[in-house]
C-alpha positions as CSV (number, residue, x, y, z in Angstrom):
1,M,9.7,13.5,-20.0
2,R,7.8,11.0,-20.8
3,L,3.5,12.0,-21.8
4,A,0.6,10.1,-21.8
5,S,0.1,8.7,-25.1
6,P,-2.7,10.4,-27.2
7,R,-6.4,8.3,-26.3
8,P,-9.9,9.8,-26.4
9,R,-11.4,11.7,-24.7
10,L,-14.4,10.4,-24.0
11,L,-11.6,6.8,-23.2
12,K,-10.2,8.4,-21.0
13,A,-13.2,9.3,-19.1
14,V,-14.7,6.1,-19.0
15,A,-11.4,4.1,-18.1
16,A,-11.4,6.6,-14.9
17,A,-15.0,6.3,-14.0
18,C,-14.4,1.9,-14.6
19,A,-11.0,2.4,-12.7
20,L,-12.7,3.4,-10.2
21,S,-15.0,1.1,-9.5
22,A,-14.5,-2.6,-10.7
23,P,-11.9,-2.7,-14.2
24,L,-11.0,-6.1,-15.7
25,A,-8.4,-4.9,-18.1
26,P,-5.2,-7.5,-19.0
27,A,-1.5,-6.5,-18.0
28,A,1.3,-7.3,-19.7
29,T,3.7,-10.4,-18.7
30,A,6.6,-9.5,-17.4
31,G,9.8,-11.4,-18.7
32,T,12.8,-13.0,-17.0
33,P,15.4,-10.7,-17.1
34,A,19.1,-11.8,-17.9
35,D,20.3,-10.6,-14.8
36,G,23.4,-13.6,-14.8
37,D,24.5,-14.7,-11.0
38,D,25.3,-11.5,-8.9
39,R,22.9,-11.1,-6.8
40,H,24.5,-7.9,-5.3
41,R,25.3,-5.9,-8.1
42,A,25.4,-2.4,-7.2
43,G,22.1,-0.8,-6.5
44,E,20.5,2.2,-4.7
45,V,20.1,1.7,-0.5
46,I,16.7,2.0,1.1
47,T,16.6,2.0,5.3
48,V,12.9,-0.1,6.3
49,T,12.0,0.1,9.6
50,T,9.9,-3.0,10.6
51,A,7.7,-3.4,13.8
52,R,7.7,-6.8,15.8
53,V,4.8,-9.3,16.0
54,G,4.7,-11.4,18.8
55,A,2.5,-13.7,20.2
56,P,2.4,-16.7,17.8
57,G,-0.8,-18.7,18.0
58,N,-3.0,-15.7,18.5
59,A,-7.0,-16.3,18.1
60,S,-8.4,-15.5,15.1
61,V,-12.0,-13.7,14.7
62,G,-14.6,-14.2,12.0
63,V,-16.0,-11.5,10.2
64,V,-19.0,-10.9,8.0
65,P,-17.4,-8.6,5.0
66,F,-17.6,-4.9,5.4
67,T,-20.1,-5.6,8.6
68,D,-19.5,-4.0,12.0
69,A,-18.5,-6.6,14.3
70,V,-15.9,-9.6,14.9
71,Y,-16.9,-12.7,15.9
72,A,-15.0,-15.6,17.8
73,D,-15.6,-17.9,15.1
74,C,-17.5,-17.8,12.2
75,A,-19.9,-20.5,13.7
76,A,-21.3,-17.1,16.0
77,A,-21.9,-14.9,13.0
78,P,-25.2,-14.3,11.6
79,E,-25.8,-16.1,8.1
80,S,-25.0,-13.6,5.2
81,A,-25.2,-13.9,1.6
82,S,-21.7,-12.1,2.0
83,G,-20.7,-15.4,3.9
84,C,-18.4,-14.8,6.7
85,V,-13.9,-14.9,6.3
86,T,-11.6,-16.3,9.3
87,V,-8.4,-13.3,10.1
88,G,-5.8,-12.6,11.8
89,G,-4.2,-16.1,13.7
90,V,-1.1,-15.9,12.8
91,D,1.2,-19.0,14.2
92,Y,4.9,-17.5,14.2
93,P,6.6,-14.3,15.3
94,Y,6.9,-12.1,12.2
95,E,7.3,-8.3,10.8
96,I,5.4,-5.8,9.5
97,G,6.6,-2.0,8.2
98,R,6.3,0.5,10.5
99,L,5.4,2.8,7.9
100,E,4.3,2.6,4.4
101,I,6.5,2.4,1.4
102,T,7.6,5.8,0.7
103,V,7.7,7.7,-2.9
104,A,12.0,7.8,-2.3
105,Q,12.0,4.2,-1.6
106,W,10.1,3.4,-4.4
107,V,12.1,6.0,-6.9
108,A,15.4,3.9,-6.0
109,F,13.6,1.3,-6.6
110,L,12.7,1.6,-9.8
111,N,16.1,2.9,-10.8
112,T,18.1,0.1,-9.1
113,A,15.4,-2.3,-11.5
114,D,15.5,0.7,-14.4
115,P,18.7,1.9,-14.5
116,D,18.5,2.6,-18.1
117,G,14.8,4.0,-18.4
118,R,13.2,1.4,-20.3
119,D,11.0,-0.1,-18.2
120,P,10.6,-3.2,-19.2
121,F,8.6,-4.7,-16.4
122,D,6.0,-2.0,-16.7
123,L,6.7,-0.2,-13.5
124,Y,6.3,3.2,-14.4
125,D,3.1,4.9,-15.7
126,E,3.0,7.9,-17.4
127,N,-0.2,9.0,-15.3
128,E,2.0,9.3,-12.3
129,S,4.1,12.2,-13.8
130,G,3.3,15.1,-12.1
131,E,2.9,16.9,-15.4
132,T,0.6,14.7,-17.0
133,W,-1.6,14.7,-13.7
134,P,-0.5,17.4,-11.1
135,K,-2.0,17.7,-8.3
136,Y,-1.4,13.2,-7.9
137,G,1.2,12.8,-10.3
138,Q,3.9,11.4,-7.7
139,I,7.1,10.2,-10.0
140,A,9.4,12.5,-12.7
141,F,11.0,10.6,-16.0
142,S,13.9,11.6,-17.5
143,E,14.9,10.3,-20.4
144,D,18.1,11.7,-21.2
145,A,19.0,11.6,-16.9
146,R,22.6,9.6,-16.3
147,R,22.1,5.8,-15.4
148,G,20.2,4.8,-12.7
149,R,19.0,8.3,-12.6
150,H,15.8,8.5,-14.9
151,Y,13.2,8.2,-11.9
152,S,13.0,11.1,-9.3
153,P,10.5,12.8,-7.1
154,A,7.8,14.9,-9.1
155,Q,8.2,17.3,-6.7
156,P,9.9,17.4,-2.9
157,Q,7.3,17.2,-1.0
158,W,6.5,14.0,-2.3
159,A,9.6,12.2,-1.6
160,D,8.5,11.3,2.4
161,K,4.2,10.2,0.9
162,P,3.2,6.8,0.4
163,Y,3.5,5.5,-3.1
164,G,0.5,5.1,-4.4
165,F,0.4,3.6,-8.1
166,A,1.4,-0.1,-6.9
167,D,0.0,-3.2,-8.1
168,F,0.3,-6.2,-6.6
169,L,3.3,-7.3,-9.0
170,D,5.3,-4.4,-7.6
171,A,5.2,-4.8,-4.6
172,A,6.6,-8.4,-5.3
173,R,9.2,-7.1,-7.6
174,L,9.9,-4.2,-4.6
175,A,10.2,-8.0,-1.9
176,N,12.1,-9.5,-4.5
177,S,14.9,-7.0,-4.9
178,L,15.2,-6.6,-0.9
179,V,15.2,-10.5,-1.0
180,N,18.1,-10.6,-3.6
181,G,19.9,-7.5,-2.2
182,R,22.6,-7.3,0.4
183,V,21.5,-6.2,4.1
184,L,24.2,-4.1,5.1
185,A,23.2,-3.3,9.0
186,R,20.4,-4.3,11.0
187,D,19.5,-2.5,14.3
188,V,16.9,-3.6,16.8
189,H,15.4,-0.8,19.4
190,T,12.6,0.0,21.4
191,E,9.8,2.4,21.9
192,G,7.7,2.0,25.1
193,A,5.9,-1.4,24.7
194,F,7.0,-1.7,21.0
195,T,10.3,-3.6,19.6
196,Y,10.9,-2.0,16.3
197,V,13.7,-3.7,13.5
198,T,15.8,-1.2,11.0
199,Y,17.3,-2.4,8.1
200,K,19.7,-0.8,5.3
201,V,19.5,-2.6,2.3
202,R,21.3,-2.4,-0.9
203,L,18.5,-3.5,-3.8
204,S,19.3,-5.8,-6.6
205,P,18.4,-5.5,-10.0
206,R,17.2,-8.8,-9.9
207,T,13.1,-9.0,-9.4
208,E,11.8,-11.3,-11.1
209,R,13.0,-14.2,-8.6
210,G,13.4,-14.5,-5.0
211,M,10.7,-14.1,-2.4
212,Y,7.8,-14.6,-5.3
213,D,8.5,-16.5,-8.7
214,L,7.2,-13.9,-11.0
215,D,6.7,-16.4,-14.3
216,R,3.6,-18.3,-12.1
217,P,0.5,-15.9,-11.8
218,D,-0.4,-17.0,-8.2
219,T,3.1,-17.5,-7.0
220,T,3.4,-17.3,-3.5
221,R,6.1,-17.6,-0.9
222,T,8.9,-19.6,-2.3
223,E,10.9,-18.9,1.1
224,R,10.7,-19.2,4.7
225,T,13.0,-16.2,5.4
226,G,12.8,-12.7,4.1
227,F,11.2,-10.0,3.1
228,V,7.5,-10.2,1.5
229,V,3.8,-8.8,1.0
230,P,2.1,-9.0,4.1
231,S,-0.9,-11.7,4.3
232,Q,-4.1,-10.7,5.2
233,N,-3.4,-12.4,8.4
234,E,-0.2,-11.1,9.7
235,W,-1.4,-7.1,7.7
236,I,-5.1,-7.7,10.1
237,K,-3.0,-8.7,13.3
238,A,-0.2,-5.9,13.2
239,A,-3.7,-3.4,12.6
240,Y,-6.2,-4.8,15.3
241,Y,-4.8,-7.9,17.7
242,D,-3.9,-6.5,20.9
243,P,-1.8,-9.0,22.9
244,N,-3.3,-7.8,26.1
245,G,-6.9,-8.5,25.8
246,G,-8.6,-4.9,24.3
247,G,-11.2,-4.4,22.2
248,T,-13.7,-7.3,21.5
249,N,-12.3,-10.4,21.2
250,S,-8.7,-8.8,21.7
251,Y,-8.9,-7.0,18.1
252,W,-9.3,-3.5,17.8
253,K,-12.1,-1.3,15.5
254,Y,-9.4,0.2,13.9
255,P,-6.1,0.3,14.0
256,T,-5.7,3.4,16.0
257,N,-7.6,2.2,18.6
258,P,-10.1,-0.1,20.4
259,G,-13.5,1.6,19.1
260,V,-16.8,0.2,20.2
261,F,-18.5,-2.3,17.4
262,G,-21.8,-1.4,16.6
263,D,-22.2,1.5,17.0
264,G,-21.3,3.0,13.3
265,D,-18.4,5.5,13.4
266,A,-18.9,7.1,16.7
267,T,-15.8,6.0,17.8
268,A,-13.9,6.7,14.9
269,P,-10.4,8.5,15.1
270,S,-10.4,11.7,13.6
271,P,-9.8,12.7,10.4
272,T,-6.4,14.0,9.1
273,V,-6.3,18.1,8.4
274,L,-2.8,18.0,5.4
275,D,-1.5,21.6,5.2
276,P,-2.5,22.3,1.7
277,T,0.8,22.9,0.1
278,T,3.1,20.6,1.4
279,G,0.5,17.3,2.6
280,D,1.9,17.5,5.8
281,V,-0.2,16.8,9.1
282,T,-1.6,19.5,11.3
283,N,-3.8,17.8,13.6
284,A,-1.2,15.7,15.4
285,A,-2.1,16.7,19.0
286,T,-5.7,15.2,17.9
287,Q,-5.6,11.7,19.1
288,P,-6.9,9.3,17.8
289,L,-6.1,9.8,14.0
290,A,-6.4,8.8,11.0
291,S,-6.4,10.2,7.0
292,Y,-9.8,8.8,5.6
293,R,-12.6,10.6,4.4
294,P,-15.5,10.9,7.4
295,S,-18.9,10.8,6.9
296,G,-20.4,14.3,5.6
297,G,-17.1,15.1,5.8
298,A,-14.3,16.3,3.7
299,A,-11.6,14.3,2.4
300,P,-7.8,15.5,3.5
301,S,-6.2,17.1,0.5
302,W,-3.5,18.8,-0.7
303,C,-1.4,19.6,-3.8
304,P,1.9,20.3,-4.8
305,A,2.6,24.8,-4.4
306,Q,5.0,24.3,-7.5
307,V,1.7,23.7,-8.7
308,P,-0.3,26.7,-10.2
309,P,-4.0,26.4,-8.4
310,A,-6.3,25.7,-11.5
311,D,-3.7,22.8,-12.5
312,C,-4.8,21.0,-9.1
313,T,-8.2,21.0,-10.0
314,D,-8.5,21.0,-13.7
315,V,-5.8,19.1,-15.1
316,N,-5.9,15.2,-15.4
317,P,-5.4,12.9,-17.9
318,F,-8.3,11.7,-18.1
319,G,-10.1,15.2,-19.9
320,L,-12.5,15.4,-17.3
321,D,-14.1,18.1,-16.8
322,P,-13.4,19.9,-13.3
323,T,-16.6,19.5,-12.2
324,T,-16.8,15.6,-12.5
325,Y,-12.6,15.9,-11.5
326,A,-14.0,16.7,-8.1
327,E,-16.2,14.3,-7.7
328,L,-14.2,11.1,-8.8
329,Y,-11.3,12.3,-7.2
330,Q,-11.3,13.5,-3.7
331,G,-8.9,12.7,-1.0
332,S,-4.9,13.4,-0.9
333,L,-2.0,10.8,0.6
334,G,-0.5,12.5,3.6
335,T,2.7,12.4,4.7
336,V,3.4,8.9,6.4
337,G,3.6,8.5,10.2
338,Q,2.7,12.0,11.2
339,A,-1.1,10.9,12.0
340,R,0.9,9.1,14.8
341,S,-1.8,6.9,16.4
342,T,0.2,3.6,17.1
343,S,-1.6,0.0,16.6
344,P,-1.3,-2.3,19.3
345,W,2.0,-3.4,17.9
346,G,3.0,0.1,16.8
347,T,2.9,0.4,13.3
348,L,1.2,4.0,12.3
349,D,-0.9,4.8,8.6
350,Q,-2.9,1.3,8.8
351,G,-6.0,2.9,8.6
352,G,-6.2,5.3,6.1
353,N,-3.8,7.0,3.5
354,A,-3.2,4.7,1.0
355,V,-4.7,0.9,0.8
356,E,-2.6,-1.6,1.0
357,W,-2.0,-5.0,-0.9
358,T,-1.1,-8.3,0.5
359,D,0.0,-11.6,-0.6
360,T,-3.1,-13.6,-0.1
361,I,-4.8,-15.2,-2.5
362,T,-9.0,-14.6,-3.0
363,P,-11.6,-16.4,-5.2
364,P,-12.7,-13.4,-7.3
365,P,-16.5,-12.0,-6.0
366,T,-18.3,-13.3,-9.2
367,G,-16.6,-17.3,-8.8
368,Q,-15.1,-16.7,-12.4
369,D,-11.8,-15.8,-12.6
370,F,-11.2,-15.3,-16.2
371,G,-7.9,-16.5,-16.0
372,R,-6.9,-13.8,-13.6
373,V,-5.6,-13.7,-9.8
374,W,-7.4,-12.1,-7.1
375,R,-5.6,-10.6,-3.9
376,R,-6.8,-9.0,-0.8
377,L,-5.9,-5.7,0.4
378,H,-6.5,-3.8,3.8
379,G,-6.3,-0.2,5.0
380,G,-9.2,1.7,4.2
381,V,-8.0,4.9,2.0
382,S,-7.5,8.9,2.4
383,N,-10.7,9.1,0.3
384,A,-12.7,6.6,1.2
385,A,-15.3,6.6,4.9
386,P,-14.6,5.3,8.3
387,Y,-16.0,1.3,7.5
388,Q,-13.2,1.4,5.1
389,I,-10.9,0.7,8.4
390,W,-12.7,-2.0,9.9
391,P,-11.1,-5.6,10.0
392,S,-14.3,-7.1,8.3
393,A,-13.4,-4.5,5.0
394,V,-11.7,-7.2,3.0
395,G,-11.4,-5.8,0.3
396,L,-9.7,-7.6,-3.2
397,Q,-8.2,-7.0,-6.4
398,P,-7.0,-8.5,-9.1
399,Q,-3.1,-8.3,-8.7
400,D,-2.5,-6.7,-11.7
401,N,-5.9,-4.6,-12.5
402,Y,-4.0,-1.9,-15.0
403,F,-7.1,0.1,-15.3
404,Y,-7.2,0.8,-11.4
405,R,-3.3,1.4,-11.3
406,H,-3.7,3.9,-14.4
407,T,-6.5,5.6,-12.3
408,Y,-6.5,5.2,-8.8
409,P,-3.7,7.0,-6.8
410,W,-3.9,5.1,-3.2
411,L,-2.7,2.1,-4.0
412,G,0.0,1.3,-1.7
413,I,3.0,-0.9,-0.2
414,R,3.9,-1.9,3.5
415,I,7.0,-4.7,3.7
416,G,7.1,-7.5,5.8
417,V,10.0,-9.8,7.2
418,V,9.3,-13.7,7.9
419,G,12.7,-15.4,9.3
420,N,16.0,-14.3,10.7
421,V,16.9,-11.8,8.1
422,A,20.6,-10.5,9.2
423,P,23.3,-8.6,7.4
424,E,25.6,-11.6,6.0
425,G,28.3,-12.7,8.0
426,R,26.3,-12.8,11.1
């Protein structure tokens, strides 16, 4: 197994504490692989289901970051030191993942993108190992495994949980792998008012160019059709915009229910309860429902049954004592989709569970980027309060924050689709 390299205990603790607030560590620069011209070299096959989002040209709304309101536009918003952001309007139909990308899907991508287990693009961090981090480590690495099988879920229970150690460059590489891969099948089906599209795709090992050109740190979409990391507006529309006019100005307060703006967390969804050894949701009959930490309550939590209880509470890669560890690390990622509360377009888990990257570039909060690219994230997280799942929770982070990725196991990915993606020959 690949183990964490030795680091002084104090340095590890400082890294963890900093990463949970506002880390500013540089990340390695990825090069361009010598993949040749074969865009369909054998890779793993994954299935991705998206929800169709229509009503092109919908109205946007104004939000003051992290406040309990939406406005018809920013002219209607009160003056604030935080300013106002216009969000949610999208002029075209598109699709967005019904679910977050799971550990099983990410493992298939890792074994495709890094079949020799050499990790040239820094896709794997030693803290993702279940040996290094028993409670949160999702993925095992075996140096001696055969080609294309170096990575696997750390425990079987992780396979259907959201992958939680992503930075934006990871998400962009997955989108490139999908774009450069072969769509084997596409199925459109409806469930009630929602339309879903299921793609069966053979992934490509070509990850550095495709939808995103990773030779450019500030890369944006290079194609009008294909798999993407959703934009902030695409993400927010899918989570909150109600084409039937519900909510306020046609926007829900939560991705699970309309709620009431201005009432704090009074109309928040109920918090999930997770099986303590499997991470499955046990209270799905309680609706609406989301994985987050309620005000004054405990965050949903679990640890694989195979892990000794003392290792769940004490062992961590930072050398933190159990009390500090318990304070800093609350909340676990639950099985995708089991909360069962849908957004206005039929997506699941856009509220809570893992916070998710978008491809929207934004100015840094300090006004100085120090040569780094910042992008928006959305969706709250299983250890965060309900205000993190409001539409005004327009979070941001450097796209390549090494410390954050090294210490924060709740960073997820949801894939989108723009244009008409169909199997070749159709």
